[in-house]
N, C-alpha and C positions, 0 to 999 in steps of 0.2 A: 482570634478571627479564624473562621472556617475557610479553607481553600479547596477548590475543586482539584481532584487528582487528574492530571492531564493525560488520561488514557481511559479506554473503555473496551472491555471484552465483548465481542459480538459472536453470535452463534445461530445457525439455522439447522433444522432437522427435517428429515423426510424418512419416517419410519426409523430404522436402525442406522441410517446414513446421516452424516453431519458434516458441516463445514464451520470452522471457527477462525477467528483472527482477533488481534488487538489493534485498535486505532489509537495512535499516540499523537499528541499535538503539543504546542507550546514553544518555548524558547530553546529547547534542547530535544533532540531525537536520538534514539540509540544508534542509528547509522552514523552519527557524527563521531563515534569512537574511531571510525576509519578515516584517516586524514583525507584520502582521495574523495570519499563520499561526502565528507564535511564540506569540502570545497564546492561540490555540486549544490548542496543545500544553501551554502552561503551565497552563491551566485543567484539562486532563486530569491532568497530573502532580500538581497541587495536590489533586486528588480521590483521589490514591493510585494512579492508573493507571500502568502500565508500557507505554510507547508505542514502536512501531517504525514505520518508514516504508518503503514500497515506492517505489523510483525506477527509472528507465530501463526502464519496462514497455513491452514491444513484442511483438506477435504478427503472424505472417503469415497466421493463420487465424482471426482474430476471437475471439469468446468461447469457442469450443470448446477451443482450446489454453490460453486464459487460465484456464478452469476446472481443467484439469490442472495448470497452474502454481500455481494457488491452493492446491492440495493440498500442494505442497512448501513454499509460503510459510507456510501454517498449521502444518505440522509443525515448521519451523524456529522460528516464533514460540512455539509451545508449549514447545519445548526450552529457550527462554530466558525462560520465565515472562512473556511479553508478554501484556497484557490487551487492547491496542488496536492495530490496524494502520491507519495513515493513508496517504493518497496524494494528490498534486496531479494533477488530471486536467482534460481539456477538458470544458466544460459539456455538450457534445454526447455525451460518453462517460459522464458521471456517471449518467445514467439507466440505462445498461447495467449498471453496477456495483450498482444497486439490486437487480437480480435475484440478485446474489451476497451480499446482506444488508449492503452498504455503505450508509451514510446520509450525506447532505450535512451537514457540521458547521455551516454557516451558510446554511441554505436561504432565508432572507429577504434576504440580501445579494445585491447584483448580482455577477456574475463579476468577478474581480480580474485585472488584468494584473500580471505579475511579470517582472522583468528576466531571469530564468533560463528563462522559457518563451517561446521565439521560434520562428518558422517558418524554413524554409530561406533566406528572403530577409532574415532578421533582424528581421522585424516582431514586435511583442509579441502574444502570444496570450492570450485570456481563460482563466482557470483556476477550478476549484472544489476545495475541500478535502473529501475524503470519509473516512469512518471505518468500520471494522468492529470492533465490540466482541465479542471472542471469547466472553466469558461470557454474551452474549445468544443464543448458539447453544446449543440443548440439548446437553448433553455426549454423549449417545448419537449424535446426528446428526453432531456434530463428529468423534467417534471413527470413525464409519462413513465419513465423507467423507475423512478423512485416512488411515484404515486402510491398511496395506500400503505406505505411501509411503516410499521410500528417501530418507534425508537425505544 
């Protein structure tokens, strides 16, 4: 029996600039390797939410290309009936994602270090867990933002 791999790499280009990410979904997400983040995902799932995670997010052109990539991420999430998209990001970048309607899932907690978040020297990095609830975006705005996006 053939099974769908519960992830999809996504990429957008503008000349020599690019942004890429991997959207992951299903019964297990990589962020669940961290017990504290696993609890946050479990809370969402226990509330009947269908959660996907964005990983390997990178842009050579900052938020401009991230916004274009987000269109593809949202289209893929909608195709899989995802209600929430989560990502583990640098605390420094979490504020930028607020402009894209992401919220910090644990705003009162200090940033956490995670053994999978390291710099090029191998030192641990602080992280935040952010969430975008798709049903918190008015449907007409979501359709307009995603509209015409090729999956």
